C-alpha positions, 0 to 999 in steps of 0.5 A: 456982646449978644449971644444967640442960642442955635435953632437946633437946641445945641450949645455953642462953644465959648471962649474963656473971655465970653464965659467970664463975661456971662458971670460979670453981671451983678446977680440979684437974689430974692428971698420972699416969705409969708408970716405964719403968725395968727395976728398977721404981724409983720416980721420985717417991721417988728424984728425987735419984738419977735421972740424967734431967735432962729428967724432973726438970726437966719434973716440977718445972717443971710442979708449979711452974707449975700449982700456984696459988691457982686450980689444983692439980696432983696427981702420981701414979706408977702402979705397974707391978705 
């Protein structure tokens, strides 16, 4: 199925099957962050050594809740270099 936006900028009416098709694809979410530690320690590679419980909880809980059959959560730590 191919959907084309009209040149006029208006929207096309969708039937219910076409609407459902738009949401049948796997959605990929990306969470990217930068470590604020002065020594540049990697949060992802040192989860057990980091004393910030809220950081660990937030990251682990987000991954658990977002990774489903229909959704994927990718986590990327941006290097400060």
